[in-house]
C-alpha positions as CSV (number, residue, x, y, z in Angstrom):
1,M,-58.4,37.0,-38.6
2,A,-60.5,36.5,-36.0
3,G,-59.8,39.7,-34.1
4,R,-59.8,41.7,-37.1
5,A,-63.7,41.0,-37.8
6,A,-64.1,41.6,-34.0
7,R,-63.5,45.2,-34.4
8,E,-66.1,47.3,-35.3
9,H,-64.3,49.2,-37.7
10,L,-62.6,48.2,-41.1
11,P,-59.0,48.7,-41.5
12,K,-57.3,52.0,-41.5
13,D,-56.9,53.2,-45.0
14,R,-53.3,52.2,-46.2
15,R,-53.7,55.2,-48.8
16,A,-54.5,58.6,-47.7
17,T,-57.1,60.6,-50.2
18,S,-54.7,63.4,-49.9
19,R,-51.1,61.5,-50.5
20,P,-50.5,58.0,-51.8
21,S,-47.9,56.3,-49.7
22,S,-44.8,54.6,-51.5
23,S,-45.5,51.8,-49.6
24,L,-48.1,50.5,-52.6
25,A,-45.8,48.7,-54.9
26,G,-45.6,45.6,-53.1
27,M,-49.7,45.6,-52.4
28,K,-51.6,42.7,-54.4
29,K,-55.0,42.7,-54.6
30,I,-57.9,40.7,-56.7
31,R,-61.5,40.1,-56.5
32,N,-65.1,38.9,-58.0
33,V,-68.6,39.6,-56.7
34,V,-71.8,37.3,-57.2
35,A,-73.9,39.7,-59.6
36,G,-75.3,39.6,-63.4
37,G,-72.8,40.7,-66.0
38,V,-73.4,41.5,-69.4
39,C,-72.0,40.0,-72.6
40,L,-68.3,40.9,-73.2
41,L,-66.2,41.9,-75.9
42,T,-63.0,42.9,-76.6
43,V,-63.4,46.5,-78.2
44,V,-59.8,48.3,-78.1
45,N,-56.5,46.6,-77.1
46,G,-54.3,46.6,-74.6
47,V,-50.9,49.0,-75.3
48,T,-48.1,48.4,-72.9
49,G,-45.1,51.3,-73.6
50,T,-41.7,51.4,-72.2
51,S,-41.7,54.9,-71.6
52,A,-42.1,56.0,-68.4
53,A,-43.5,59.2,-68.9
54,A,-47.4,58.0,-68.5
55,T,-49.0,61.4,-68.7
56,P,-51.6,61.6,-71.0
57,E,-51.0,64.0,-74.1
58,P,-53.8,66.8,-74.0
59,G,-56.8,65.6,-76.5
60,L,-58.0,62.3,-77.4
61,S,-57.8,60.4,-80.9
62,W,-61.1,59.0,-81.8
63,Q,-61.9,56.2,-84.4
64,D,-64.9,54.5,-85.8
65,C,-65.4,50.9,-83.8
66,G,-68.8,50.0,-84.6
67,D,-72.5,50.0,-83.0
68,G,-72.0,53.8,-83.3
69,L,-69.4,54.0,-81.1
70,Q,-66.0,55.8,-81.1
71,C,-63.0,54.1,-79.7
72,G,-59.9,55.7,-78.2
73,S,-57.2,54.7,-75.6
74,L,-55.2,56.6,-72.9
75,A,-51.9,56.0,-71.5
76,V,-51.8,56.3,-67.6
77,P,-49.5,55.1,-65.1
78,S,-50.0,50.9,-64.2
79,D,-49.4,52.4,-60.7
80,W,-50.2,56.3,-59.3
81,A,-48.6,56.0,-56.6
82,Q,-45.3,55.5,-58.5
83,P,-46.4,57.4,-61.8
84,D,-42.5,56.7,-63.4
85,Q,-43.6,53.2,-64.2
86,A,-44.6,52.0,-67.6
87,P,-47.7,53.0,-68.7
88,I,-51.0,50.8,-69.4
89,A,-54.0,51.8,-71.7
90,L,-57.2,52.8,-70.7
91,G,-60.1,51.7,-73.4
92,L,-62.7,54.5,-74.0
93,A,-65.5,55.0,-76.4
94,K,-68.1,57.5,-77.0
95,L,-71.4,58.0,-78.0
96,P,-71.6,61.7,-79.8
97,A,-74.2,64.2,-79.0
98,T,-76.8,63.9,-81.4
99,N,-77.7,67.6,-81.4
100,S,-74.8,69.8,-81.9
101,V,-76.8,72.9,-81.2
102,G,-77.7,72.0,-77.9
103,K,-74.7,70.5,-76.9
104,R,-73.6,70.9,-73.3
105,G,-70.6,69.2,-72.7
106,V,-69.3,65.7,-72.1
107,L,-70.5,63.2,-69.5
108,V,-68.4,60.7,-68.2
109,M,-70.3,57.4,-67.4
110,D,-69.8,54.1,-65.0
111,L,-72.7,52.0,-64.8
112,G,-71.0,49.6,-62.2
113,G,-69.9,45.9,-61.8
114,P,-67.5,46.5,-61.5
115,Q,-66.9,45.6,-65.0
116,A,-66.6,46.0,-68.4
117,Q,-68.7,49.2,-69.6
118,I,-67.8,49.1,-73.6
119,S,-69.2,46.3,-74.5
120,A,-72.6,46.6,-73.1
121,F,-72.7,49.8,-74.9
122,R,-72.6,48.3,-78.2
123,Q,-76.2,46.7,-77.4
124,P,-78.7,49.0,-79.4
125,A,-81.3,48.9,-76.6
126,F,-78.8,49.6,-74.0
127,Q,-78.0,52.9,-75.9
128,E,-81.3,53.7,-76.2
129,R,-81.6,53.8,-72.4
130,F,-79.4,57.0,-72.7
131,A,-80.7,58.7,-76.0
132,E,-82.5,61.7,-74.0
133,L,-79.2,61.9,-72.7
134,R,-77.3,62.3,-75.9
135,Q,-79.2,65.1,-77.0
136,W,-77.0,67.2,-74.8
137,F,-74.0,65.1,-74.1
138,D,-71.5,63.0,-75.8
139,L,-71.1,60.2,-73.4
140,V,-67.8,58.4,-72.7
141,I,-67.4,55.6,-71.3
142,F,-64.4,53.4,-70.3
143,D,-62.9,49.8,-69.2
144,P,-61.8,50.3,-65.5
145,R,-58.8,49.5,-65.4
146,G,-57.8,45.6,-65.5
147,F,-61.2,44.8,-67.6
148,E,-61.2,44.0,-71.5
149,A,-59.9,47.1,-73.1
150,S,-58.2,49.0,-70.3
151,S,-55.4,46.4,-70.3
152,G,-57.8,43.5,-69.4
153,I,-56.6,40.7,-67.1
154,S,-57.9,37.1,-67.3
155,C,-56.5,35.2,-64.7
156,P,-54.8,31.6,-64.8
157,L,-57.6,30.2,-62.6
158,P,-61.6,31.4,-62.6
159,A,-62.8,32.7,-59.5
160,P,-64.6,29.8,-57.3
161,T,-68.2,30.1,-57.1
162,E,-70.7,28.6,-54.4
163,A,-74.4,29.2,-54.7
164,D,-74.9,28.0,-51.4
165,Y,-72.8,30.2,-50.0
166,V,-74.5,30.1,-46.1
167,F,-71.6,27.5,-45.3
168,P,-72.6,24.7,-42.6
169,D,-69.7,24.3,-41.1
170,Q,-65.7,25.3,-41.1
171,A,-64.7,22.6,-42.9
172,A,-67.0,23.6,-46.1
173,F,-65.6,27.3,-45.4
174,D,-62.0,26.3,-45.4
175,V,-62.2,24.3,-48.7
176,Y,-64.0,27.3,-50.5
177,A,-61.9,29.9,-49.0
178,E,-58.4,28.5,-50.0
179,Q,-59.6,28.0,-53.4
180,N,-60.4,31.9,-53.5
181,A,-56.7,32.3,-52.1
182,R,-55.2,30.1,-55.0
183,F,-57.2,32.3,-57.1
184,G,-56.0,35.2,-55.5
185,R,-52.5,33.9,-55.5
186,E,-52.4,33.3,-59.2
187,C,-54.1,36.0,-60.5
188,A,-51.3,38.3,-58.3
189,S,-48.6,37.6,-60.7
190,T,-50.4,40.3,-63.2
191,P,-48.9,43.5,-63.8
192,L,-51.8,45.3,-62.3
193,A,-52.1,43.1,-59.0
194,G,-52.5,45.5,-56.1
195,K,-53.2,48.1,-58.4
196,L,-57.3,47.7,-59.4
197,D,-58.8,49.7,-56.4
198,S,-61.2,53.2,-56.5
199,W,-57.7,55.1,-55.7
200,Q,-56.2,54.5,-58.7
201,V,-59.4,54.2,-60.7
202,A,-59.9,58.0,-59.6
203,H,-56.7,58.9,-60.7
204,D,-57.4,56.9,-64.3
205,L,-60.8,59.4,-64.3
206,D,-58.9,62.7,-63.6
207,A,-56.3,61.5,-66.4
208,I,-59.8,60.9,-68.6
209,R,-61.2,64.5,-68.1
210,K,-57.9,65.9,-68.8
211,G,-57.6,64.1,-72.0
212,L,-60.7,65.1,-72.9
213,G,-60.0,69.0,-72.5
214,E,-62.8,69.3,-70.0
215,R,-61.9,71.9,-66.9
216,K,-64.2,70.0,-64.6
217,L,-65.6,66.4,-64.7
218,N,-68.9,65.7,-65.6
219,Y,-69.9,62.2,-63.9
220,F,-72.9,59.5,-64.4
221,G,-72.2,56.5,-61.7
222,N,-74.5,53.9,-61.2
223,S,-73.9,51.3,-58.3
224,Y,-70.1,50.5,-58.1
225,G,-69.5,53.7,-60.3
226,T,-70.5,55.6,-57.4
227,V,-67.8,54.2,-55.4
228,Y,-64.9,55.7,-58.2
229,A,-66.9,58.9,-57.8
230,Q,-66.6,59.2,-54.2
231,A,-62.7,58.4,-54.4
232,Y,-62.7,61.2,-57.2
233,A,-64.6,63.7,-55.1
234,G,-62.4,62.9,-52.2
235,L,-59.3,63.3,-54.0
236,F,-60.0,66.8,-56.2
237,P,-63.3,68.2,-54.9
238,D,-62.3,71.3,-57.2
239,R,-62.3,69.4,-60.0
240,V,-65.9,68.1,-59.9
241,G,-68.5,70.0,-62.3
242,R,-72.0,67.9,-61.9
243,M,-72.3,64.7,-60.4
244,Y,-75.1,62.2,-60.8
245,L,-74.8,58.9,-58.5
246,D,-77.6,56.2,-58.9
247,S,-77.9,53.2,-56.2
248,V,-74.6,54.5,-54.0
249,M,-72.6,51.5,-52.7
250,D,-71.4,53.4,-50.0
251,H,-67.7,53.9,-49.2
252,T,-67.7,56.1,-46.4
253,N,-68.8,53.6,-43.4
254,R,-65.9,52.6,-41.7
255,S,-68.0,50.3,-39.4
256,L,-68.6,46.8,-41.1
257,R,-71.3,45.8,-38.9
258,N,-73.1,49.0,-39.3
259,W,-72.4,49.1,-43.2
260,L,-73.5,45.6,-43.6
261,G,-76.4,45.8,-41.2
262,Q,-78.4,48.3,-43.6
263,R,-78.1,45.7,-46.4
264,A,-79.2,42.9,-44.2
265,R,-82.1,45.0,-43.3
266,A,-83.1,45.5,-46.5
267,N,-83.3,42.0,-47.5
268,E,-85.0,41.1,-44.9
269,R,-87.5,44.1,-45.8
270,S,-87.7,42.5,-49.5
271,L,-88.7,39.2,-47.8
272,H,-91.4,41.3,-45.9
273,R,-92.2,42.7,-49.0
274,F,-93.2,39.7,-50.7
275,A,-95.4,38.5,-47.8
276,D,-97.0,41.3,-48.1
277,W,-97.5,40.9,-51.6
278,C,-98.7,37.4,-51.3
279,A,-101.1,38.3,-48.6
280,G,-103.1,40.7,-51.3
281,Q,-102.8,38.3,-54.5
282,S,-105.1,36.0,-54.8
283,S,-103.0,33.9,-57.3
284,C,-100.4,33.8,-54.6
285,A,-99.3,30.3,-53.8
286,L,-99.7,30.7,-50.2
287,Y,-102.8,33.3,-50.6
288,G,-104.8,33.1,-47.2
289,R,-101.4,32.0,-45.0
290,D,-98.9,33.8,-42.6
291,V,-96.0,34.0,-45.2
292,L,-93.2,34.2,-42.3
293,T,-94.5,31.9,-40.2
294,V,-94.9,29.4,-43.2
295,W,-90.8,30.5,-43.7
296,D,-90.0,30.3,-40.5
297,E,-91.5,26.8,-39.9
298,L,-89.9,25.8,-43.4
299,V,-86.4,26.7,-41.9
300,E,-86.9,25.4,-38.7
301,R,-87.7,21.8,-39.9
302,A,-85.0,22.0,-42.1
303,E,-82.5,22.7,-39.5
304,Q,-83.8,19.6,-37.6
305,Q,-83.7,17.3,-40.8
306,P,-83.2,18.5,-44.1
307,I,-86.1,18.7,-46.5
308,P,-86.9,15.8,-49.7
309,G,-87.3,16.6,-53.2
310,G,-85.7,16.5,-56.5
311,G,-83.9,13.3,-55.8
312,T,-81.8,14.9,-52.9
313,T,-82.5,17.0,-49.9
314,V,-82.4,20.9,-49.1
315,S,-81.1,21.9,-45.9
316,A,-81.8,24.9,-44.0
317,E,-78.6,26.7,-44.8
318,Q,-79.6,26.1,-48.6
319,I,-82.9,27.3,-48.6
320,V,-81.8,30.6,-47.1
321,A,-79.0,30.6,-49.6
322,R,-82.0,30.0,-52.6
323,A,-84.7,32.4,-51.5
324,D,-85.5,34.7,-54.3
325,V,-87.1,37.7,-52.9
326,S,-85.4,40.7,-54.7
327,A,-87.4,41.0,-57.7
328,E,-90.8,41.0,-57.9
329,R,-91.4,38.9,-61.2
330,R,-90.0,35.7,-59.2
331,W,-92.1,36.4,-56.5
332,P,-94.8,33.9,-58.0
333,A,-92.0,31.4,-58.5
334,F,-90.8,31.5,-55.1
335,A,-94.2,31.6,-53.2
336,T,-94.9,28.1,-55.1
337,A,-91.6,26.5,-54.4
338,L,-91.7,27.9,-50.5
339,A,-95.5,26.5,-50.3
340,E,-94.6,22.9,-51.7
341,A,-91.4,22.7,-49.6
342,H,-93.6,23.2,-46.5
343,A,-95.8,20.9,-47.9
344,G,-92.8,18.3,-47.8
345,D,-91.5,18.4,-51.1
346,A,-88.6,20.8,-51.8
347,T,-88.2,19.9,-55.6
348,K,-88.4,23.4,-56.8
349,L,-85.5,24.4,-54.2
350,A,-83.6,21.8,-55.1
351,T,-81.7,23.2,-58.0
352,K,-78.4,24.5,-57.3
353,P,-77.4,27.6,-59.3
354,A,-74.4,27.4,-61.4
355,F,-72.2,30.5,-62.6
356,P,-70.3,30.5,-65.4
357,P,-66.2,30.6,-65.1
358,D,-65.2,33.9,-64.4
359,P,-61.6,34.5,-64.9
360,S,-61.6,38.5,-64.4
361,V,-60.4,40.7,-61.8
362,M,-64.0,41.8,-60.7
363,R,-64.1,40.4,-56.9
364,I,-60.1,41.2,-56.9
365,A,-61.3,45.5,-57.2
366,V,-64.0,44.7,-54.8
367,C,-62.6,43.5,-51.8
368,A,-59.6,45.7,-52.6
369,D,-62.5,48.8,-51.8
370,F,-64.3,46.5,-49.1
371,P,-62.4,44.2,-47.2
372,Y,-64.0,41.2,-45.4
373,P,-62.6,39.0,-42.9
374,G,-61.8,35.6,-44.1
375,D,-61.9,33.4,-40.3
376,Y,-64.7,31.2,-40.0
377,Q,-65.2,32.4,-36.6
378,A,-64.9,35.9,-38.0
379,V,-67.8,35.6,-40.4
380,R,-69.8,33.9,-37.8
381,A,-69.7,36.6,-35.0
382,V,-70.7,39.0,-38.4
383,E,-73.7,36.9,-39.0
384,T,-74.4,36.6,-35.1
385,S,-74.4,41.3,-35.5
386,L,-76.5,40.6,-38.5
387,R,-79.4,38.0,-37.0
388,S,-80.0,40.9,-34.5
389,V,-81.3,43.2,-37.4
390,A,-82.5,40.8,-40.1
391,P,-83.0,37.6,-38.2
392,R,-85.0,35.6,-40.8
393,L,-83.0,36.2,-44.0
394,G,-81.1,39.2,-44.6
395,W,-78.3,38.2,-42.1
396,R,-76.8,35.6,-44.8
397,Q,-75.5,39.0,-46.4
398,A,-72.3,38.0,-43.8
399,W,-71.7,35.0,-46.2
400,I,-72.0,37.0,-49.6
401,W,-69.5,38.8,-48.6
402,A,-67.1,35.8,-47.4
403,M,-67.8,33.8,-50.3
404,N,-66.3,36.6,-52.6
405,C,-63.2,38.1,-50.0
406,A,-62.6,35.1,-48.4
407,R,-58.3,35.2,-47.9
408,L,-57.9,37.1,-51.3
409,P,-54.1,38.7,-51.3
410,G,-54.6,42.5,-51.1
411,N,-57.8,42.4,-49.3
412,G,-58.5,46.3,-48.4
413,T,-55.7,48.4,-49.8
414,F,-58.4,51.2,-50.2
415,P,-61.0,50.4,-47.2
416,P,-63.8,52.6,-46.6
417,Q,-63.3,56.2,-44.9
418,R,-64.4,59.8,-45.0
419,H,-63.4,62.1,-47.2
420,D,-63.0,65.7,-47.5
421,F,-65.6,66.9,-49.5
422,G,-65.7,70.2,-48.8
423,R,-65.1,72.5,-51.8
424,L,-67.5,69.8,-53.5
425,P,-70.6,71.4,-55.6
426,P,-73.9,70.4,-55.4
427,V,-74.6,66.7,-56.2
428,L,-77.6,65.2,-56.9
429,V,-78.0,61.6,-55.3
430,V,-80.9,58.7,-56.3
431,G,-81.9,55.5,-54.4
432,G,-84.7,53.3,-54.8
433,E,-86.7,52.7,-52.1
434,H,-87.0,48.9,-52.3
435,D,-83.2,48.4,-53.8
436,D,-81.4,45.5,-51.5
437,N,-78.4,45.5,-53.5
438,T,-77.4,48.9,-53.0
439,P,-79.7,50.2,-49.8
440,P,-80.9,53.6,-49.9
441,E,-79.6,54.1,-46.6
442,W,-76.1,54.4,-48.5
443,G,-77.4,56.9,-50.8
444,R,-78.7,59.2,-47.7
445,H,-75.7,58.5,-45.7
446,L,-73.4,59.5,-48.4
447,A,-75.6,62.2,-49.6
448,A,-75.6,63.7,-45.9
449,Q,-72.0,64.3,-46.2
450,L,-71.8,66.0,-49.5
451,P,-72.2,70.0,-49.0
452,G,-75.7,71.0,-50.7
453,A,-76.3,67.9,-52.5
454,R,-79.8,66.3,-52.5
455,Y,-81.1,62.8,-51.8
456,L,-83.9,62.0,-54.3
457,A,-86.0,58.9,-53.1
458,A,-87.8,56.9,-55.8
459,D,-90.2,54.0,-55.7
460,G,-88.1,51.2,-57.6
461,D,-85.4,49.3,-57.1
462,H,-81.8,48.8,-58.7
463,A,-80.5,51.1,-61.0
464,V,-83.5,53.7,-61.0
465,Y,-82.1,55.9,-64.3
466,V,-81.9,53.0,-66.1
467,D,-84.7,51.0,-64.8
468,G,-86.6,53.7,-66.6
469,N,-88.4,55.7,-63.6
470,A,-89.6,59.0,-65.7
471,C,-89.9,61.3,-62.7
472,A,-86.2,60.8,-61.4
473,R,-84.8,61.1,-65.1
474,A,-86.3,64.2,-65.8
475,H,-85.0,65.4,-62.6
476,V,-81.7,64.1,-63.7
477,H,-82.0,65.8,-66.9
478,R,-82.3,69.1,-65.3
479,Y,-79.8,68.8,-62.7
480,L,-76.8,67.9,-65.5
481,T,-78.3,70.2,-68.1
482,T,-78.9,73.5,-65.9
483,G,-77.6,72.4,-62.5
484,Q,-81.0,72.7,-60.5
485,L,-81.5,69.9,-58.0
486,P,-84.9,68.5,-57.1
487,P,-87.1,70.0,-54.2
488,K,-86.3,69.1,-51.0
489,N,-87.8,65.9,-49.8
490,A,-88.9,65.5,-53.1
491,V,-90.0,61.5,-53.8
492,C,-90.6,59.8,-57.5
493,A,-93.3,57.5,-57.3
């Protein structure tokens, strides 16, 4: 394993985008990430079949299923590399267009995760964010394979989580990694094990396109939904209509250290933005002080001896893992916690965050697309590399990915790769300049590979359209309805 991480490039693709390998059958994969989720509810029962013919019938049948949604299901192969296998059911839902006169067609959407989508769209406040799009489009959403209505999998064991993911030593890492491996082995007994990556989902998307009777796929992808878009565009470039990609998760960069280094630098920028805010905000608990110096001194002191507080002590690794700098609304509380810890009382940093049990296959799907080393020394080598570009905080990204992917079976069945996008029509890519989850460098890197694409920078964080940036939304609406891209070098404040 150590040798694998020492290489600069991720493992080579085991399935070319143009022709899948028949050796897929025995592959396994499973995965879950640390990310906020929505309240989930199954709305379409999984359907299994005995017929070997899994080709979808032309047209989908929709039934009202509450909350303004119409629901349906579509039979697809459980493994697109062996399409004669018994099919699974994909669960879909539709929010019909509100203006039949001005209707432009169908827009298929995935807002990321990867996780179930239909449950989120049952929330009226969530639907409201897409009310303008419904003037022109039927909005069609789907639960990706393995999630809820799409033959959803509930693994026998919940995925392990560790809020203090910067592991202090190899022993602690090995204990966690074995728990992760056990989760993966237990979940590998499910029928879709090894068949959850974006190569499979891209084929599902094409089946959805056919089932909808659409000649071209018009697609709105946010965050992890952009990974599915990249796979689809590489496999079926001549079947793409208009494609909007928001907060891109770049699946085309095969250099692990370069790719993760960009996210580490973005995380480091968030720390610097926090420091700049504090310097200009008199209400900040560290106002008038050099925030970065305070941070450096606190971490160095905790490395020598953990800081007492809350009836326990807080180590340097815990301070780094618990530093909350990404969301501006939480900066005041973090500044207070930092100031008090620097003064010797780490009570506000002493509470270990807790995550609810997650038996879903989220991390299995992610690690199938983004493989990561499971050897402690290999991860330490990645950390060392990241420290060269993000020495204060961003280097922790090495351990965030290790927490999710360490020793999972089926890690990397469809790893990052360059695609042939030669026949692709112009695509609109938008990124928030302050996004340290999917940094703007990822979106720019992808847009540079797409012929005729336009990258639109926005003053904002993750999920620019959903977050309500009026300027970006106007450009998105214009592009999706007319094909007109923003001017070159346009920026949305």
